[in-house]
C-alpha positions as CSV (number, residue, x, y, z in Angstrom):
1,M,-171.1,58.6,22.2
2,T,-173.8,57.9,24.7
3,Q,-177.0,57.3,23.0
4,P,-179.4,60.2,23.4
5,P,-183.0,59.8,24.2
6,S,-185.4,59.5,21.3
7,N,-186.8,62.9,21.9
8,Q,-185.8,66.1,23.4
9,P,-188.3,68.0,25.5
10,P,-189.8,70.9,23.9
11,G,-189.1,74.3,25.2
12,G,-186.2,75.9,26.9
13,F,-182.6,75.7,27.2
14,G,-181.7,72.9,29.3
15,A,-179.6,73.6,32.1
16,P,-180.7,73.1,35.6
17,D,-180.1,76.1,37.6
18,P,-177.5,78.3,36.0
19,N,-177.0,81.5,37.7
20,P,-173.9,83.5,37.0
21,G,-172.3,84.3,40.3
22,A,-170.6,87.4,41.0
23,N,-167.9,86.4,43.2
24,V,-165.6,84.3,41.2
25,P,-162.2,85.7,40.2
26,P,-161.0,83.9,37.2
27,M,-157.5,84.4,36.4
28,P,-154.9,87.0,36.9
29,P,-154.3,89.1,33.8
30,Q,-151.0,90.0,32.6
31,A,-151.1,93.3,34.1
32,P,-150.1,93.6,37.7
33,P,-152.7,91.8,39.8
34,V,-155.6,93.9,40.7
35,P,-157.2,93.3,44.0
36,P,-160.1,91.1,43.9
37,Q,-163.5,92.2,44.8
38,A,-163.4,92.2,48.4
39,P,-159.8,91.4,49.1
40,P,-157.1,93.8,48.2
41,A,-154.4,92.8,45.9
42,G,-153.0,89.4,46.6
43,P,-153.1,85.9,45.5
44,P,-156.2,84.4,44.1
45,Q,-158.8,83.7,46.6
46,A,-160.6,80.6,47.3
47,P,-163.8,80.0,45.6
48,P,-166.8,81.6,47.0
49,A,-168.3,79.9,49.9
50,Q,-171.2,78.6,48.1
51,P,-170.4,77.4,44.7
52,G,-173.3,76.6,42.6
53,P,-173.4,73.8,40.3
54,Y,-171.7,74.6,37.3
55,G,-171.6,71.7,35.2
56,Y,-171.6,71.4,31.6
57,P,-174.8,69.7,30.8
58,Q,-174.3,67.0,28.5
59,Q,-177.6,65.5,29.0
60,A,-180.7,66.9,27.7
61,P,-181.8,70.1,29.3
62,Q,-184.4,69.9,31.9
63,Q,-186.4,72.4,30.1
64,P,-187.7,71.5,26.9
65,G,-186.6,73.2,23.9
66,P,-184.9,71.9,20.9
67,Y,-181.4,73.0,21.2
68,G,-178.0,71.6,21.2
69,Y,-176.6,69.0,23.4
70,P,-177.3,70.3,26.8
71,Q,-174.7,69.9,29.3
72,Q,-175.7,70.0,32.8
73,A,-176.7,73.3,34.2
74,P,-174.7,74.9,36.8
75,Q,-176.5,75.4,39.9
76,Q,-174.7,77.7,42.0
77,P,-172.6,80.6,41.0
78,G,-169.1,80.8,42.1
79,P,-166.9,83.7,42.1
80,Y,-164.7,83.7,39.2
81,G,-164.2,86.8,37.4
82,Y,-161.5,88.9,36.9
83,P,-162.4,92.1,38.4
84,Q,-161.8,94.9,36.2
85,Q,-162.6,97.3,38.8
86,P,-162.0,96.9,42.4
87,G,-164.9,95.5,44.3
88,P,-166.2,92.1,44.6
89,Y,-168.1,90.6,41.8
90,G,-171.4,89.3,42.6
91,Q,-171.1,87.0,45.4
92,Q,-173.8,84.7,44.9
93,P,-172.9,82.0,42.7
94,G,-175.5,80.9,40.4
95,P,-175.2,78.2,37.9
96,Y,-175.1,79.2,34.4
97,G,-176.4,77.3,31.6
98,Q,-175.6,73.9,31.0
99,Q,-172.6,74.6,29.2
100,P,-169.6,76.4,30.3
101,G,-170.1,78.5,33.2
102,Q,-171.7,81.6,32.5
103,Y,-171.0,84.8,34.0
104,G,-168.4,85.2,36.3
105,S,-166.1,87.8,37.3
106,Y,-163.2,88.2,35.2
107,P,-160.2,89.9,36.5
108,A,-159.0,92.7,34.5
109,A,-155.9,92.7,36.3
110,P,-153.8,89.7,37.0
111,M,-155.4,89.2,40.3
112,P,-158.5,87.3,40.9
113,P,-161.3,88.9,42.7
114,A,-162.3,87.8,46.0
115,P,-165.0,85.2,46.1
116,G,-168.2,86.1,47.4
117,G,-170.7,84.1,49.3
118,G,-173.7,83.4,47.6
119,G,-176.9,81.9,46.8
120,K,-177.8,80.0,43.8
121,N,-178.0,83.0,41.6
122,P,-174.5,84.0,41.0
123,F,-175.2,87.0,39.2
124,K,-177.2,88.6,41.9
125,G,-176.6,92.1,41.0
126,K,-172.9,91.5,40.7
127,P,-170.6,90.7,38.1
128,G,-171.8,87.4,37.3
129,L,-170.3,84.2,37.9
130,V,-171.7,81.0,36.9
131,V,-171.6,77.9,38.8
132,G,-171.7,74.7,37.0
133,A,-173.8,71.9,37.8
134,A,-172.2,68.8,39.0
135,V,-168.9,69.0,37.4
136,A,-167.8,65.6,38.5
137,A,-170.9,64.2,36.9
138,A,-170.2,66.1,33.8
139,L,-166.7,64.9,33.7
140,V,-167.8,61.3,33.9
141,I,-170.3,62.0,31.2
142,G,-167.8,63.6,29.1
143,L,-165.4,60.7,29.4
144,G,-168.2,58.3,28.7
145,T,-169.1,60.1,25.6
146,W,-165.6,60.2,24.3
147,F,-164.8,56.6,24.9
148,V,-168.2,55.2,23.9
149,V,-168.4,56.9,20.6
150,G,-167.8,54.4,17.8
151,G,-168.9,51.6,20.1
152,D,-169.4,48.3,18.3
153,E,-168.3,47.3,14.9
154,E,-169.6,49.8,12.5
155,K,-171.9,49.0,9.6
156,E,-171.3,50.3,6.2
157,P,-173.7,53.1,5.3
158,V,-176.0,52.8,2.4
159,A,-174.2,55.5,0.5
160,Q,-173.2,55.8,-3.1
161,P,-169.8,56.7,-4.4
162,T,-168.5,60.2,-3.9
163,N,-170.1,62.8,-6.1
164,S,-168.0,63.9,-9.0
165,A,-168.3,65.2,-12.5
166,S,-168.9,61.7,-13.8
167,T,-171.3,60.6,-11.1
168,G,-174.5,62.4,-10.4
169,P,-175.6,63.4,-6.9
170,K,-176.8,60.7,-4.6
171,P,-180.6,60.3,-4.8
172,T,-182.5,62.0,-2.0
173,A,-184.3,59.9,0.5
174,S,-188.0,60.7,1.1
175,V,-188.5,64.4,1.0
176,D,-191.9,65.7,1.9
177,K,-192.2,69.1,0.3
178,G,-195.2,69.9,2.3
179,D,-197.3,70.7,-0.7
180,G,-200.1,68.3,0.0
181,K,-199.0,66.0,-2.9
182,G,-197.0,63.6,-0.9
183,D,-194.0,61.7,-2.2
184,G,-195.7,58.6,-3.6
185,E,-194.9,56.3,-0.7
186,D,-197.8,54.4,0.7
187,G,-200.2,57.1,-0.5
188,G,-197.9,59.9,0.5
189,P,-197.1,61.4,3.9
190,E,-199.4,63.8,5.6
191,D,-199.6,67.3,4.2
192,L,-197.5,69.4,6.6
193,N,-199.1,72.5,5.4
194,S,-202.7,71.4,5.7
195,G,-203.2,73.2,9.0
196,R,-201.3,76.3,8.0
197,K,-203.0,79.6,9.0
198,D,-202.8,83.0,7.5
199,G,-199.4,84.6,8.3
200,E,-197.7,81.3,9.1
201,A,-194.7,80.2,7.1
202,K,-194.8,77.1,4.9
203,V,-192.9,73.9,5.7
204,A,-190.7,73.9,2.6
205,W,-189.6,70.3,3.1
206,L,-188.8,67.6,5.6
207,L,-186.1,65.0,5.4
208,K,-185.8,61.5,7.0
209,N,-182.7,59.6,7.6
210,D,-181.4,57.5,4.7
211,V,-178.1,56.2,6.1
212,D,-177.6,52.9,7.8
213,L,-175.9,53.9,11.1
214,P,-174.0,52.1,13.8
215,R,-176.0,50.7,16.6
216,N,-175.3,53.7,18.8
217,G,-176.3,56.2,16.1
218,A,-174.1,59.1,15.0
219,D,-173.6,62.8,15.5
220,A,-174.6,65.2,12.8
221,Y,-172.7,68.3,11.9
222,G,-174.4,71.5,10.6
223,P,-176.7,72.7,9.2
224,W,-174.8,75.5,7.3
225,I,-176.5,77.6,4.6
226,V,-174.2,78.6,1.8
227,G,-176.0,80.5,-1.0
228,D,-179.0,78.3,-2.1
229,T,-177.6,75.2,-0.5
230,V,-177.9,73.8,3.1
231,V,-175.2,71.4,4.1
232,K,-175.3,68.6,6.7
233,A,-172.7,65.9,7.5
234,M,-173.2,62.6,9.4
235,Y,-171.4,59.3,9.8
236,K,-169.5,58.8,6.6
237,G,-171.1,61.4,4.3
238,I,-171.4,65.1,3.6
239,D,-174.4,66.3,1.7
240,G,-175.6,69.5,0.1
241,Y,-179.4,70.0,-0.3
242,S,-181.4,72.6,-2.2
243,L,-182.6,75.2,0.3
244,A,-185.7,75.6,-1.8
245,D,-187.1,72.1,-2.0
246,G,-184.7,69.8,0.0
247,S,-183.5,67.8,-3.0
248,R,-179.9,66.5,-2.7
249,K,-177.5,68.5,-4.9
250,W,-174.3,66.7,-4.1
251,H,-172.8,64.1,-1.8
252,I,-169.3,63.3,-0.7
253,D,-168.2,60.0,1.0
254,V,-165.4,59.9,3.6
255,P,-163.6,56.5,4.4
256,N,-164.5,56.4,8.1
257,Q,-166.8,58.0,10.6
258,L,-166.8,61.8,10.8
259,C,-165.6,63.0,14.2
260,A,-165.1,66.8,14.0
261,A,-166.1,70.0,12.2
262,P,-165.5,73.7,12.8
263,P,-168.6,75.6,14.0
264,Q,-168.8,77.6,10.8
265,P,-167.2,77.5,7.3
266,S,-164.9,80.3,6.1
267,A,-166.5,83.4,4.6
268,N,-166.0,81.9,1.1
269,G,-167.7,78.6,2.0
270,L,-164.6,76.4,2.6
271,M,-165.0,73.8,5.3
272,V,-162.7,71.1,6.7
273,F,-164.2,67.9,8.3
274,G,-162.3,65.5,10.6
275,Y,-162.8,61.8,10.3
276,K,-161.3,58.7,11.9
277,D,-158.2,57.1,10.6
278,S,-159.8,53.6,10.8
279,A,-163.1,52.0,11.6
280,G,-164.3,50.7,15.0
281,D,-163.2,51.6,18.5
282,K,-159.6,52.1,17.7
283,G,-160.1,54.8,15.1
284,K,-158.6,58.2,16.0
285,C,-159.8,61.6,14.8
286,L,-156.7,62.3,12.7
287,E,-157.8,62.7,9.1
288,M,-159.1,65.9,7.5
289,Q,-161.0,66.5,4.3
290,Q,-161.5,70.0,2.8
291,V,-164.8,70.7,1.0
292,D,-166.1,73.7,-0.9
293,L,-169.7,73.9,0.4
294,N,-170.7,76.1,-2.5
295,T,-170.0,73.4,-5.1
296,G,-169.7,70.2,-3.1
297,K,-166.2,69.6,-4.5
298,A,-163.8,67.7,-2.3
299,G,-160.4,69.3,-2.0
300,W,-157.3,68.4,-0.1
301,K,-156.9,65.6,2.4
302,K,-154.4,65.8,5.3
303,S,-153.4,63.6,8.2
304,I,-153.0,65.3,11.6
305,P,-149.7,64.1,13.2
306,K,-150.4,61.2,15.6
307,P,-149.8,62.2,19.2
308,T,-147.2,60.2,21.1
309,G,-146.6,59.5,24.8
310,L,-148.3,57.7,27.6
311,F,-151.2,60.1,27.9
312,A,-151.6,60.9,24.2
313,F,-155.2,61.5,23.1
314,S,-156.6,62.1,19.6
315,D,-159.5,64.3,20.8
316,N,-158.9,66.9,18.1
317,T,-161.4,69.7,17.5
318,L,-161.2,71.9,14.4
319,A,-161.6,75.7,14.1
320,I,-161.2,78.1,11.1
321,G,-159.7,81.5,11.7
322,G,-158.8,83.7,8.7
323,N,-157.2,81.3,6.1
324,T,-156.1,78.8,8.7
325,V,-157.8,75.7,10.0
326,T,-156.5,74.4,13.4
327,A,-156.6,70.9,14.9
328,A,-156.0,70.8,18.6
329,G,-156.6,68.6,21.6
330,S,-155.3,67.7,25.0
331,S,-152.0,66.4,23.5
332,S,-151.1,68.7,20.6
333,A,-152.1,71.6,18.4
334,Y,-151.5,72.4,14.7
335,G,-152.4,75.0,12.1
336,F,-152.9,74.3,8.4
337,S,-153.6,76.4,5.3
338,L,-157.3,76.3,4.6
339,T,-156.5,76.7,0.9
340,N,-154.0,73.8,0.3
341,G,-153.6,71.9,3.6
342,R,-150.0,72.9,4.1
343,Q,-148.9,72.7,7.7
344,L,-148.3,76.3,9.0
345,F,-147.3,75.7,12.6
346,T,-147.1,73.4,15.5
347,G,-148.3,74.6,18.9
348,P,-145.9,74.6,21.9
349,T,-145.1,71.1,23.2
350,S,-144.1,72.3,26.7
351,G,-145.0,75.0,29.1
352,C,-148.4,76.5,28.2
353,K,-149.9,74.3,25.5
354,P,-153.0,75.2,23.4
355,Y,-155.7,72.6,23.7
356,A,-158.4,74.4,21.6
357,Y,-158.9,77.3,19.2
358,A,-161.8,79.6,18.3
359,G,-161.7,81.3,15.0
360,G,-163.3,84.4,13.3
361,S,-163.1,86.0,9.9
362,T,-159.6,87.3,10.6
363,K,-158.7,86.3,14.2
364,L,-157.6,83.1,15.9
365,I,-158.0,82.7,19.7
366,A,-156.2,80.0,21.6
367,A,-157.0,78.5,25.0
368,S,-154.0,77.0,26.7
369,Q,-153.2,75.0,29.8
370,C,-150.0,75.6,31.8
371,R,-148.4,73.1,34.1
372,T,-147.4,74.3,37.5
373,G,-145.6,72.8,40.5
374,D,-149.0,71.9,42.0
375,V,-151.1,69.6,39.9
376,N,-154.2,71.0,41.7
377,K,-153.5,74.5,40.6
378,E,-153.1,74.4,36.8
379,Q,-153.0,77.8,35.0
380,H,-155.0,78.6,32.0
381,E,-154.5,81.3,29.4
382,V,-156.3,83.0,26.6
383,S,-154.3,84.3,23.7
384,E,-154.8,85.8,20.3
385,V,-152.4,84.1,17.9
386,D,-151.2,84.9,14.4
387,P,-153.1,82.5,12.1
388,N,-150.0,82.0,9.9
389,T,-147.5,81.3,12.6
390,G,-149.4,80.3,15.8
391,K,-147.4,82.8,17.8
392,A,-149.2,84.8,20.5
393,K,-149.8,88.5,19.9
394,W,-150.9,88.8,23.6
395,T,-151.8,86.5,26.5
396,F,-154.2,86.9,29.3
397,K,-153.7,84.6,32.3
398,L,-156.6,83.3,34.4
399,Q,-156.4,82.8,38.1
400,A,-155.1,79.4,39.1
401,T,-157.7,76.6,39.0
402,W,-159.9,78.5,36.6
403,E,-160.3,77.0,33.1
404,V,-161.2,78.5,29.8
405,D,-164.5,76.8,29.1
406,K,-165.9,78.4,25.9
407,V,-165.5,81.4,23.7
408,Y,-168.9,83.0,23.2
409,S,-167.6,85.6,20.8
410,V,-164.2,86.1,19.1
411,D,-164.7,89.7,18.0
412,P,-165.4,91.2,20.5
413,L,-163.8,88.6,22.7
414,V,-166.2,87.2,25.3
415,V,-164.9,84.2,27.3
416,S,-166.6,81.7,29.7
417,A,-164.5,80.2,32.4
418,T,-165.1,77.6,35.1
419,Q,-163.7,76.2,38.2
420,R,-164.6,72.6,38.1
421,E,-164.1,71.4,41.7
422,Q,-165.8,74.4,43.1
423,K,-168.4,74.2,40.4
424,K,-168.2,77.9,39.6
425,W,-168.7,79.8,36.4
426,A,-167.8,83.3,35.1
427,I,-168.0,85.3,31.9
428,F,-165.7,88.1,31.0
429,S,-164.7,90.3,28.0
430,L,-161.2,91.3,26.9
431,T,-160.1,94.3,24.8
432,A,-158.6,93.9,21.3
433,D,-155.1,93.9,23.0
434,G,-155.9,91.4,25.7
435,R,-156.7,93.5,28.7
436,M,-159.7,93.0,31.0
437,R,-162.6,94.9,29.6
438,S,-165.5,93.8,31.9
439,Q,-167.0,91.0,33.8
440,I,-170.7,90.2,33.1
441,Q,-172.9,90.9,36.1
442,G,-175.7,88.3,35.9
443,G,-177.8,89.3,38.9
444,K,-180.4,86.8,40.1
445,D,-181.2,85.3,36.8
446,K,-180.2,81.8,35.6
447,F,-178.6,81.3,32.2
448,A,-177.9,78.3,30.1
449,P,-176.1,78.7,26.8
450,R,-176.1,75.5,24.7
451,C,-172.7,74.5,23.4
452,G,-173.1,71.0,22.1
453,G,-171.3,69.1,24.8
454,T,-169.2,69.2,27.9
455,F,-165.5,69.7,28.2
456,V,-163.4,70.9,25.3
457,I,-160.7,68.5,26.4
458,F,-162.9,65.6,25.3
459,G,-163.4,66.8,21.7
460,K,-166.0,69.6,22.0
461,N,-165.5,72.8,20.2
462,L,-164.3,75.9,22.1
463,S,-166.9,78.0,20.2
464,G,-170.2,77.6,18.4
465,C,-172.6,78.0,21.4
466,T,-176.2,78.8,20.8
467,G,-178.0,81.1,23.2
468,V,-175.4,83.9,23.1
469,A,-174.6,86.7,20.7
470,A,-172.4,89.9,20.8
471,D,-171.7,93.0,18.9
472,Q,-168.9,95.4,19.6
473,N,-170.5,97.0,22.6
474,T,-173.1,94.5,23.9
475,F,-173.3,90.9,24.9
476,Y,-176.7,89.1,24.7
477,M,-177.7,86.0,26.6
478,A,-181.1,84.4,27.4
479,T,-182.4,83.6,30.8
480,D,-183.3,80.0,31.7
481,T,-186.8,79.5,32.9
482,S,-189.2,76.6,33.3
483,Y,-191.3,75.3,30.5
484,G,-194.4,77.5,30.0
485,T,-192.7,80.5,31.6
486,P,-191.5,83.2,29.1
487,N,-187.8,83.9,29.4
488,E,-185.9,87.1,28.4
489,V,-182.9,88.0,26.4
490,V,-180.7,90.2,28.5
491,A,-178.3,92.8,27.0
492,F,-175.1,93.5,28.9
493,D,-172.9,96.5,28.3
494,L,-169.4,95.2,27.4
495,G,-167.9,98.4,28.8
496,N,-168.9,97.7,32.4
497,G,-170.6,94.3,32.4
498,K,-173.9,95.7,33.6
499,E,-177.4,95.0,32.3
500,K,-178.7,97.5,29.7
501,W,-182.1,96.1,28.9
502,R,-184.1,92.9,28.6
503,S,-186.7,91.7,26.1
504,K,-189.4,89.2,27.0
505,A,-190.4,86.3,24.9
506,P,-194.0,86.3,23.5
507,G,-196.7,84.5,25.4
508,E,-195.5,81.5,27.3
509,Q,-192.7,80.7,24.9
510,Q,-188.9,80.9,25.3
511,M,-186.4,82.4,23.0
512,T,-182.7,82.1,22.5
513,P,-180.2,84.3,20.6
514,L,-178.6,82.7,17.5
515,R,-176.3,85.4,16.2
516,M,-176.3,89.0,15.1
517,E,-178.4,90.0,12.0
518,G,-176.9,93.3,11.1
519,S,-177.3,95.5,14.2
520,D,-180.2,93.4,15.5
521,V,-180.1,90.2,17.6
522,L,-181.5,87.2,15.7
523,V,-183.4,84.9,18.0
524,Y,-185.3,81.6,17.8
525,V,-188.6,81.5,19.6
526,E,-189.2,77.9,20.6
527,P,-192.5,76.2,20.0
528,R,-195.1,75.1,22.5
529,Y,-197.5,72.2,22.2
530,D,-200.1,74.7,20.8
531,T,-197.9,77.4,19.3
532,G,-195.4,77.3,16.5
533,G,-191.9,78.6,16.9
534,A,-190.7,81.7,15.2
535,V,-187.6,83.5,13.9
536,A,-187.4,87.1,15.2
537,T,-185.0,90.0,15.8
538,I,-184.6,92.3,18.7
539,A,-183.4,95.9,18.1
540,P,-180.1,97.0,19.6
541,T,-182.1,99.3,21.9
542,G,-184.3,96.5,23.1
543,G,-188.1,96.2,23.0
544,A,-190.4,93.4,21.9
545,P,-189.0,90.9,19.4
546,K,-190.0,91.5,15.8
547,T,-191.2,88.3,14.0
548,L,-189.6,87.5,10.7
549,L,-191.1,84.0,10.2
550,Q,-194.0,82.7,12.2
551,H,-194.0,78.9,12.2
552,Q,-197.1,76.8,12.1
553,A,-199.0,75.8,15.3
554,A,-200.3,72.7,13.6
555,V,-196.8,71.1,13.4
556,S,-195.3,72.5,16.6
557,S,-194.8,69.0,17.9
558,L,-192.8,68.1,14.9
559,E,-190.7,71.3,15.2
560,S,-189.8,70.4,18.7
561,S,-189.0,66.7,18.1
562,F,-185.5,67.1,16.7
563,F,-182.9,65.8,19.2
564,S,-180.2,68.3,20.1
565,A,-181.6,70.5,17.5
566,R,-179.4,73.0,15.6
567,Y,-180.5,75.9,13.5
568,A,-179.6,78.0,10.5
569,Y,-181.3,81.0,9.0
570,A,-180.6,82.8,5.7
571,N,-182.3,84.1,2.7
572,G,-185.7,84.0,4.4
573,S,-185.5,80.3,5.2
574,F,-185.1,78.7,8.6
575,V,-183.6,75.2,8.9
576,I,-183.8,72.8,11.9
577,A,-181.6,69.8,12.0
578,A,-181.1,67.0,14.5
579,G,-177.7,67.1,16.2
580,R,-177.7,63.3,16.6
581,V,-179.6,60.5,14.9
582,S,-180.2,57.1,16.5
583,A,-183.0,54.7,16.9
584,S,-183.8,51.3,18.6
585,N,-184.0,49.4,15.3
586,D,-183.4,49.8,11.6
587,K,-187.0,50.5,10.7
588,A,-187.2,53.3,13.3
589,E,-183.8,54.6,12.1
590,K,-185.2,55.1,8.6
591,E,-188.2,57.0,9.9
592,T,-186.1,59.4,12.0
593,K,-186.6,63.0,10.9
594,T,-183.3,64.7,10.4
595,M,-183.9,68.1,8.9
596,M,-186.8,70.4,8.0
597,A,-187.1,73.9,6.5
598,Y,-189.5,76.8,6.8
599,G,-189.9,79.4,4.1
600,K,-192.3,82.2,3.2
C-alpha cells in the first residue's frame, strides 16, 4: 500500500467537498420503472449537468481529524438516486464525504430519476446525491494501493511462536499505564495523566509498536473490544490486550502478511482473518484463519479457491453475516461456515456476479456487477442472500452506470452508490423486502463518511464506515466542515429521506457518529490543539450531545496523532488505534504509537 504520511491532521473528516446531490438517479428497481425526478418514466437519464467530485478519498482528509483512511471527498453532487416518489431529487450535486458517494437519489422504482443541475452541494434541499471527488484520481490511487502493498521483500517480524496452552502470551512491548510511575525505560516515559483536570478521563494505557515491519509499513485491523479484551491485528500477528491495563493477554502468529478482516466479529466473538498465501509481491489474499477473540484460540484454517482466467484478481474482502463468513472480490465469491470453515456456497460465475458482501447479525447483503452489451453501461445490483446458500431472496437493480459503493447499514439497509465518470454520489434506503424506501436529501451540506479506502473492487470492505449510523427509522450522518468550525450530526427520516433534526458539536470541535448505543447515537468528538476529544451520545430526538467520557486537553496532540485512527468504545473505555503503522527507519518504527485507551 502507499505509505501514509507520518501524521494525520487533527480534526475533521477528510473529504474535500462532499455534498450529496439531489439529482442522481441510481438504478432502476425491480418494480416497473418509476419516472425520475423531472423526467417521466423512461430510461435512466444522463448524469446531472454538473457532477460534483465524488471520489473516494484515499488520501488523508483535508480536514484534520483522526479517522480512517480518507478517500477523496466528492466535490459536486450528481443525481443519482432512485426516486421513490416522483419528482427530481436534489439537483445540485454535492460531493459527499471522501468515501463512497453520499446521498443521492435512489430510485424506488426501476427507473432512475432525472438528473438535476446543480451546484456543489448536491443535497441542496433535495434528495441528496453525492458527487465524488476526482474519481479517476481515486481509481489510480486505489490501483496504486492494491499493487504496491507488500512492496519489497518482507522482513520477518520480531514475534514469538503462536500462543497456546504450553506457551505463554507474547510479552507486551512498552506499555505506559499513565500512572506517573513510568515503565522503567530511561527513567520512564512522561506521565500522561500529570495534566489531568477534574472531570477528565484517565489515560489507562498507551502502546508503541513492537513489530519489525516491511519497509512500507503495514495496515492494522481493529480495534475490537470483546469482554475485557481489546484485539488488534497487524502484519503477521493477532493480539489480545487487557482493556484495563493494556498488557498482552494472548498472541497468534500467521505465516504471511494479513490482508483482510471483516469490519466486526460475530456476536459471540468469532473472527476470520485473511492472510497471503506466500511472502513478497506475489502473495495473494487466499488464506483464512478463524480466531475466537474471547480466548485467543486459533481455530480452523481454510484456503479460498484461487481465481483463474486472464483477469483473475485475488482482491478478496471478508464479511460475517449470521453464521457465515464470505470471501469475495472482482473475480469470485464464496461463503463458508463461521463455525468449521466448510464451504457453503459459490457465487454465480456468470451474469450478475457478487463482488462484495456486507453482513449483520442475521442478514447478508451482496453487491453484484452485471455485464451488459455495452461495456460503458454496466449494471449493478443489491441483494439480500441466504447466508447458508448464497441464493438471493430479493434483488434491487440500480440504474446503468451506477455502482454500489458502500453499505452504511445492513438492518435497516442504507446504501451508498456512485457514478464514477460523472463523479456523482447518492444514498438510498431499501425496505426489508428490497423495495425503494427513501432517498436521502442532503440539502446544501457537505458530508464525508470515512470508510477506510477507495473502491471495494480493490480489496476494501463494503461496510464498516465511520461517520454514519442508523436505527430502524433514522439515518445519521455528520456534516463536513473546516478545522475549527463545529460540524453537526444530521438525522434523516428513513421514511421520506428528509432531515428531522441536527445536533451541533461543542465549541470549535467536530464530531462523528460511530454506531448506535441503545436508542442513542454514539459519537466521537474530535480533539483540538487545546481541547481533548470526548465520547458522547445524542438522543433520538436530537439536542446537544451528552458527554460520557471527556478526554484530557493536556494530551490532545497525542490523541490526534494516530494515523487513519479507528475507534472502539465499550464498558466505559474508549480505544484509539492507528489504522496503519510505518516510519522512515527502524528506530522511529519502534517509537510509533499504535493504540491508547481512556477510562474513568
